[in-house]
C-alpha positions, 0 to 999 in steps of 0.5 A: 324114697330110700337112698340105693344101698351099696353095701356090698360093692367095692369102688377101684379107684386107680391113683397116680403119683400127682402131687398134691391131688395124690401121692403114691411115691414113698407111700405105703397108701395112696394119699392126698386130695382124690382120696380125701374126696373119695373116702367122704363119698364112699363112706356116705354110700358105704361102699369100700374102697381099693386104691391101686397106685399106677403110672398115668399111662396104667391108669388109663388103661385100667380105668379104659378097659374097666379094671378100674372104676374110678380115677382123678385130676384128669384133664378133660379131652375129647379122646378121653371122653369116649371112655370116661365119664367127667364127673362135675364139677372139676375139683382142680382147678389151677390157673398155672401154666403149662411151662418147660424146663430145661438144664440150667447150663445148656444153651436151650432157649425156646421164646415162642412155641415153634421153638419147640421142633427140633428139640427132645421133649420129655412128657409123661406117658398118657398125660394131657397138655394143650391141644396145640401141644398134644395134637402137633405131630412134628413135635419130637415127644418123648414119652416116659414114665413119670414126671420124675423120670423125666427130669432125671433124663433131662439132668443126664442130657437125654432130654432137651425140655420137659414139660409140666404144670409150674405148680405141680412140678415146683412142688414135685421138685421140692418133695423129691429133693431133685436138683431144682437149681440145675434146673432153669423154666424157659421164656415160653409158656402157655397160659390157661386155666386147667380143670382137672376132674374125677373120671369114672370107667365107661365099661365099668359095671357099676354104673348104678354106683357111679351115678350116686358118686356123682350126685354125692360129688356134686352135693359136696360141692353144693354144701360147701364141703369139697370147697372145704376139703380142697382148702386143706390144701392151700387149692383154689375153691371149686366153683359149681356153676 
């Protein structure tokens, strides 16, 4: 049976700045692991890609509304599953913990979760972390547009701490040339495996094409080609159960 033809179709991909999975800041065109994967799949399906750089909060809205068909590196939550289909397998597999940063010269101490209460905590608008943190309404969470903005506000003393994935935050600090010597990681950290998925909008008008994207992604994983692409970024291999 011949594969469906999508030659006249275009996939709209929402891309936020999340190195090394996707780079948008300071780039003429988005690049990174997500784009490499989608380029491989689009070539296989004979479709074009429209890449839309956006802050994570805007990317989420574009996907929820169906204005974007695909997004990437999303942590799975029940709320997101209402509007997004999570494409298997996860291509982001991290054992890096969520950590909290403070100014080096500050007296801020966070040895346990409860020490977060009463502190101004910078988060990226639209981002997901771990359930206890995300669901705790008593924490003073201040949402900003990007991790860079959060770190800048922290350095200016307008935030007490910033939450981030250790591996990606350390990478961003080095790439953005931010004064990492003025930042310290606090004692408390939340360790659990972090899985990040490509997602598809449930409101997209291209559901048949999205089904083929899922098939193509799974085929790439089973053949080992997906892990080869991931390995180019020195990231852990994709595991297909």
